[in-house]
C-alpha positions as semicolon CSV with decimal commas, in nm:
position;residue;x (nm);y (nm);z (nm)
1;M;1,438;-2,729;-3,872
2;N;1,156;-2,622;-4,103
3;L;0,945;-2,311;-3,964
4;S;0,671;-2,525;-3,851
5;V;0,866;-2,773;-3,591
6;F;1,071;-2,450;-3,512
7;V;0,747;-2,285;-3,408
8;K;0,624;-2,595;-3,255
9;A;0,970;-2,627;-3,035
10;K;0,923;-2,254;-2,919
11;I;0,569;-2,299;-2,788
12;L;0,696;-2,618;-2,599
13;I;0,966;-2,444;-2,453
14;A;0,740;-2,141;-2,350
15;F;0,507;-2,372;-2,208
16;L;0,798;-2,573;-2,015
17;Q;0,892;-2,233;-1,871
18;A;0,574;-2,129;-1,772
19;V;0,563;-2,469;-1,561
20;L;0,902;-2,427;-1,389
21;V;0,836;-2,046;-1,307
22;S;0,488;-2,090;-1,160
23;V;0,653;-2,249;-0,892
24;S;0,785;-1,956;-0,742
25;V;0,515;-1,726;-0,864
26;I;0,360;-1,436;-0,580
27;D;0,019;-1,346;-0,721
28;V;-0,205;-1,152;-0,504
29;K;-0,439;-1,047;-0,755
30;G;-0,786;-1,262;-0,745
31;Q;-0,734;-1,300;-0,368
32;Y;-0,929;-0,979;-0,288
33;S;-1,299;-0,905;-0,288
34;S;-1,391;-0,543;-0,302
35;P;-1,077;-0,435;-0,111
36;E;-1,149;-0,108;0,081
37;S;-0,880;-0,013;0,310
38;V;-0,487;-0,104;0,354
39;T;-0,262;-0,050;0,675
40;Y;0,075;-0,196;0,812
41;D;0,201;-0,303;1,101
42;S;0,560;-0,295;1,134
43;L;0,631;-0,527;1,409
44;S;0,465;-0,810;1,189
45;A;0,606;-0,665;0,878
46;K;0,205;-0,724;0,718
47;Y;0,003;-0,546;0,530
48;F;-0,390;-0,577;0,621
49;I;-0,641;-0,542;0,355
50;S;-1,030;-0,521;0,453
51;N;-1,264;-0,660;0,200
52;T;-1,624;-0,536;0,188
53;A;-1,736;-0,794;-0,033
54;S;-1,608;-1,099;0,182
55;R;-1,610;-0,916;0,495
56;I;-1,289;-1,072;0,585
57;I;-0,952;-0,892;0,644
58;L;-0,663;-1,039;0,474
59;Q;-0,307;-1,010;0,580
60;R;0,015;-0,980;0,327
61;D;0,353;-1,065;0,442
62;R;0,679;-0,939;0,302
63;Q;0,709;-1,239;0,070
64;G;0,367;-1,106;-0,088
65;N;0,178;-1,416;0,050
66;V;-0,173;-1,330;0,128
67;S;-0,393;-1,540;0,413
68;E;-0,696;-1,511;0,597
69;F;-0,637;-1,287;0,891
70;V;-1,032;-1,254;1,060
71;N;-1,389;-1,309;0,928
72;V;-1,550;-1,006;1,093
73;G;-1,890;-1,160;0,932
74;S;-2,044;-0,823;0,850
75;S;-2,003;-0,487;0,696
76;I;-1,597;-0,319;0,698
77;H;-1,430;-0,051;0,575
78;G;-1,155;0,157;0,730
79;V;-0,855;-0,026;0,923
80;T;-0,549;0,117;1,103
81;V;-0,303;-0,045;1,352
82;H;-0,222;0,099;1,707
83;A;-0,068;-0,077;1,994
84;G;-0,067;-0,420;1,877
85;K;-0,406;-0,417;1,736
86;L;-0,567;-0,399;1,420
87;F;-0,915;-0,160;1,418
88;V;-1,177;-0,178;1,173
89;C;-1,490;0,018;1,112
90;N;-1,762;-0,258;1,110
91;G;-2,100;-0,051;1,050
92;T;-2,202;0,123;1,310
93;R;-1,916;-0,035;1,556
94;V;-1,553;0,002;1,587
95;R;-1,356;-0,360;1,654
96;G;-1,010;-0,446;1,739
97;Y;-0,829;-0,750;1,708
98;D;-0,448;-0,871;1,854
99;I;-0,266;-0,899;1,590
100;S;-0,055;-1,204;1,730
101;S;-0,376;-1,400;1,806
102;A;-0,638;-1,267;1,614
103;A;-0,861;-1,248;1,937
104;E;-1,121;-0,972;1,948
105;T;-1,006;-0,719;2,214
106;F;-1,200;-0,411;2,152
107;N;-1,554;-0,368;2,062
108;V;-1,766;-0,031;2,067
109;Q;-2,090;0,038;1,942
110;I;-2,133;0,382;1,855
111;S;-2,510;0,508;1,967
112;G;-2,618;0,757;1,672
113;S;-2,387;0,660;1,419
114;T;-2,476;0,548;1,039
115;F;-2,185;0,435;0,862
116;L;-1,855;0,436;1,024
117;N;-1,621;0,463;0,701
118;D;-1,273;0,536;0,818
119;L;-1,056;0,575;1,135
120;A;-0,696;0,705;1,233
121;I;-0,537;0,702;1,620
122;D;-0,312;0,947;1,777
123;A;-0,023;0,861;1,963
124;S;-0,180;0,866;2,310
125;G;-0,443;0,654;2,188
126;M;-0,755;0,843;2,075
127;M;-0,921;0,738;1,785
128;Y;-1,108;0,953;1,517
129;V;-1,380;0,791;1,296
130;S;-1,566;0,957;1,011
131;D;-1,912;0,894;0,982
132;F;-1,997;0,881;0,599
133;S;-2,412;0,923;0,638
134;A;-2,410;1,122;0,923
135;R;-2,134;1,381;0,841
136;R;-1,971;1,368;1,184
137;I;-1,633;1,269;1,318
138;Y;-1,656;1,084;1,658
139;K;-1,350;1,046;1,917
140;V;-1,305;0,714;2,084
141;N;-1,075;0,645;2,358
142;T;-0,874;0,269;2,292
143;S;-0,779;0,252;2,663
144;T;-1,160;0,292;2,784
145;Q;-1,389;0,266;2,536
146;E;-1,545;0,579;2,595
147;Y;-1,650;0,804;2,274
148;W;-1,819;1,152;2,197
149;T;-1,925;1,328;1,889
150;Y;-1,577;1,526;1,833
151;V;-1,721;1,708;1,478
152;P;-2,122;1,743;1,495
153;S;-2,100;1,818;1,147
154;T;-1,855;1,866;0,846
155;G;-2,021;1,991;0,608
156;N;-1,929;1,769;0,326
157;T;-1,933;1,422;0,337
158;P;-1,617;1,295;0,531
159;N;-1,427;1,000;0,387
160;G;-1,081;0,924;0,450
161;V;-0,896;1,045;0,787
162;Y;-0,538;1,116;0,909
163;V;-0,368;1,225;1,200
164;D;-0,100;1,467;1,127
165;A;0,048;1,497;1,426
166;A;0,305;1,762;1,339
167;R;0,083;2,000;1,293
168;N;-0,174;1,895;1,567
169;R;-0,469;1,835;1,358
170;L;-0,694;1,587;1,191
171;L;-0,718;1,581;0,781
172;I;-1,002;1,471;0,601
173;C;-1,078;1,425;0,262
174;C;-1,446;1,435;0,138
175;W;-1,673;1,291;-0,096
176;G;-1,867;1,454;-0,359
177;S;-1,791;1,707;-0,682
178;S;-1,496;1,936;-0,643
179;A;-1,424;1,739;-0,334
180;P;-1,234;1,952;-0,039
181;I;-0,955;1,847;0,210
182;R;-1,030;1,996;0,544
183;S;-0,818;1,980;0,868
184;V;-0,992;1,956;1,253
185;S;-0,731;2,144;1,495
186;F;-0,670;1,949;1,760
187;A;-0,651;2,249;2,000
188;D;-0,978;2,384;1,956
189;S;-1,187;2,161;1,714
190;S;-1,228;2,423;1,469
191;I;-1,232;2,335;1,097
192;T;-1,062;2,477;0,810
193;T;-1,091;2,402;0,443
194;L;-0,748;2,353;0,329
195;V;-0,807;2,334;-0,043
196;T;-1,108;2,270;-0,295
197;T;-0,961;2,019;-0,552
198;P;-1,074;1,997;-0,903
199;Y;-1,145;1,604;-0,826
200;S;-1,478;1,437;-0,746
201;N;-1,534;1,150;-0,456
202;L;-1,222;1,153;-0,273
203;D;-1,171;0,833;-0,095
204;G;-0,827;0,811;0,088
205;I;-0,563;0,995;0,256
206;S;-0,195;0,960;0,355
207;L;0,083;1,123;0,400
208;D;0,464;1,026;0,291
209;R;0,785;1,103;0,496
210;N;0,825;1,449;0,349
211;D;0,481;1,519;0,459
212;N;0,343;1,527;0,079
213;V;-0,036;1,449;0,120
214;Y;-0,160;1,196;-0,125
215;V;-0,552;1,133;-0,190
216;S;-0,742;0,900;-0,385
217;S;-1,004;0,990;-0,638
218;W;-1,300;0,790;-0,825
219;G;-1,340;1,074;-1,024
220;I;-1,024;1,024;-1,244
221;Q;-0,954;0,715;-1,100
222;S;-0,627;0,796;-0,986
223;V;-0,405;0,898;-0,644
224;V;-0,283;1,267;-0,645
225;K;0,018;1,448;-0,446
226;Y;0,002;1,780;-0,283
227;D;0,247;1,957;-0,084
228;I;0,196;1,995;0,292
229;N;0,090;2,349;0,243
230;F;-0,120;2,297;-0,051
231;A;0,038;2,587;-0,229
232;L;0,125;2,414;-0,567
233;S;-0,053;2,251;-0,830
234;P;-0,153;1,907;-0,756
235;V;0,046;1,605;-0,927
236;V;-0,094;1,278;-1,045
237;V;0,081;0,962;-0,870
238;T;-0,055;0,724;-1,046
239;G;-0,371;0,667;-1,254
240;G;-0,557;0,398;-1,444
241;L;-0,666;0,279;-1,089
242;S;-1,022;0,133;-1,072
243;N;-1,223;0,286;-0,754
244;P;-0,909;0,346;-0,533
245;A;-1,024;0,339;-0,169
246;D;-0,860;0,398;0,156
247;I;-0,446;0,434;0,064
248;F;-0,168;0,400;0,280
249;V;0,187;0,527;0,264
250;N;0,431;0,295;0,431
251;K;0,708;0,545;0,484
252;A;0,984;0,326;0,594
253;A;0,940;0,126;0,271
254;D;0,865;0,411;0,051
255;T;0,553;0,248;-0,068
256;L;0,188;0,355;-0,144
257;A;-0,059;0,066;-0,118
258;I;-0,358;0,131;-0,330
259;P;-0,660;-0,093;-0,314
260;N;-0,871;-0,116;-0,610
261;A;-1,223;-0,180;-0,474
262;G;-1,373;-0,208;-0,824
263;N;-1,119;-0,520;-0,980
264;N;-1,022;-0,679;-0,688
265;T;-0,646;-0,599;-0,690
266;V;-0,421;-0,402;-0,452
267;T;-0,113;-0,177;-0,582
268;F;0,210;-0,142;-0,431
269;L;0,390;0,179;-0,571
270;N;0,736;0,276;-0,480
271;I;0,729;0,667;-0,406
272;G;1,084;0,708;-0,333
273;T;1,383;0,863;-0,470
274;A;1,356;0,837;-0,839
275;S;1,766;0,797;-0,851
276;S;1,734;0,452;-0,701
277;I;1,644;0,336;-1,023
278;Q;1,707;0,432;-1,389
279;S;1,650;0,306;-1,750
280;T;1,934;0,240;-1,905
281;G;1,778;0,332;-2,244
282;G;1,857;-0,008;-2,381
283;L;1,685;-0,201;-2,661
284;L;1,372;-0,382;-2,560
285;P;1,478;-0,720;-2,405
286;D;1,312;-1,060;-2,514
287;G;1,161;-1,216;-2,187
288;I;1,263;-1,120;-1,833
289;S;1,635;-1,092;-1,774
290;L;1,830;-1,057;-1,440
291;Q;2,201;-0,984;-1,482
292;Q;2,471;-1,056;-1,239
293;N;2,539;-0,786;-0,998
294;Y;2,876;-0,577;-1,047
295;P;3,107;-0,575;-0,858
296;N;3,064;-0,886;-0,696
297;P;3,199;-0,946;-0,397
298;F;3,032;-0,623;-0,304
299;N;3,128;-0,345;-0,004
300;P;2,858;-0,212;0,042
301;S;2,700;-0,129;-0,276
302;T;2,628;-0,309;-0,592
303;T;2,463;-0,238;-0,933
304;I;2,156;-0,453;-1,024
305;R;2,083;-0,434;-1,389
306;F;1,760;-0,617;-1,542
307;S;1,508;-0,600;-1,815
308;I;1,118;-0,667;-1,856
309;E;0,988;-0,791;-2,185
310;R;0,611;-0,595;-2,107
311;N;0,471;-0,342;-1,834
312;G;0,441;-0,493;-1,512
313;T;0,454;-0,417;-1,134
314;T;0,805;-0,530;-1,056
315;A;0,989;-0,589;-0,731
316;L;1,358;-0,681;-0,647
317;R;1,407;-0,869;-0,305
318;I;1,681;-0,945;-0,106
319;F;1,710;-1,272;0,085
320;D;1,955;-1,466;0,294
321;V;2,094;-1,801;0,286
322;S;1,836;-1,923;0,558
323;G;1,555;-1,773;0,334
324;K;1,488;-1,476;0,552
325;M;1,427;-1,179;0,338
326;T;1,641;-0,875;0,424
327;S;1,510;-0,601;0,184
328;E;1,251;-0,557;-0,041
329;K;1,182;-0,308;-0,307
330;L;0,880;-0,239;-0,484
331;F;0,911;-0,039;-0,794
332;G;0,541;-0,041;-0,888
333;M;0,473;-0,051;-1,229
334;L;0,730;-0,017;-1,471
335;A;0,717;0,022;-1,849
336;K;0,901;-0,248;-2,065
337;G;1,269;-0,164;-2,085
338;E;1,628;-0,225;-1,920
339;Y;1,693;-0,093;-1,583
340;K;1,982;-0,080;-1,306
341;Y;1,938;-0,061;-0,947
342;E;2,164;0,078;-0,667
343;F;2,153;-0,171;-0,388
344;N;2,301;-0,044;-0,069
345;A;2,382;-0,339;0,203
346;S;2,561;-0,128;0,472
347;S;2,321;-0,241;0,731
348;L;2,369;-0,617;0,674
349;P;2,653;-0,858;0,792
350;S;2,884;-1,020;0,534
351;G;2,736;-1,352;0,392
352;L;2,614;-1,499;0,085
353;Y;2,282;-1,329;-0,051
354;F;2,027;-1,419;-0,322
355;Y;1,836;-1,130;-0,531
356;E;1,509;-1,206;-0,694
357;L;1,325;-1,022;-0,955
358;Q;0,979;-1,034;-0,986
359;S;0,793;-0,880;-1,253
360;G;0,406;-0,953;-1,335
361;D;0,375;-1,318;-1,237
362;V;0,754;-1,438;-1,327
363;S;1,041;-1,427;-1,074
364;V;1,450;-1,504;-1,140
365;R;1,686;-1,548;-0,877
366;R;2,057;-1,491;-0,849
367;K;2,353;-1,483;-0,573
368;M;2,570;-1,221;-0,456
369;T;2,845;-1,205;-0,179
370;L;2,865;-0,926;0,066
371;V;3,194;-0,871;0,190
372;K;3,290;-0,610;0,471
């Protein structure tokens, strides 16, 4: 075969492969419109994302499918979930929607507010809402819909808020240069500056299962991690973002969700134990490859090896024979190379399963058998 024929054949094969894999593509990029805030509902296993440009709240299921949840129709910012309802900041109002039906069940106009930006709710149903322009924190009873000014002045411009129940306080990250992170005591409403960061324009704040504090910064287009006592130097968790807004940590899945308001994407980054996935240090792969797990059959753990051709957002999902997803591991952005992942199925029953690797817009799938 001469070179020109060989090149044409390679192009044709690549085209056919692209057509074939496009059926299984799960592409959430481009579906967002200035995404501002992300939250997660464990009962429906869905992420909810508010979009300031379209004024629509989208929902993302476990398979990565994105669809419209509700069209609010006017300005929307922070979102959070409590007691089967999704609450959203809507200008000078807070609205709530039943997650199962999307019906509006809560609507409070906060008199005197100017720009409600983010909100958080404690276990008793008390809501804390930041007012970006008025520099206040409001408190709302989600049962009675009564509200009052909780913090008349926060000093700096308050942005993201988070209920730190273990320490009986509300955490606030602030906008502006050398932005501070502050706390409000639930015992006496006193305000304490926990740290004055070297970063500007902090937007979102969240905690992981080990109580590390994550904040997003427009100033360095990154998410930064602090220890809970703010005693150690901060660590940049991920950079190269585009106006990262109200972040959310899904503690059960060790996943950090980052809405990028600047480029209409949402980044899902695994922040779990680094030992769960390891680079094997092998030669760079040609394409995307998913090897047969070993051992197979297995009980209860098995090693899954895979390789990716280029840097990409990568995930591994496990499905049972009915097509139901039983496990999802979001690795976030991985560098091109070869990897191995230890999968533990101790919580699953014996049977045939499918494991699917997705990197970028390409996915491949194999079978494995669990025998107990």
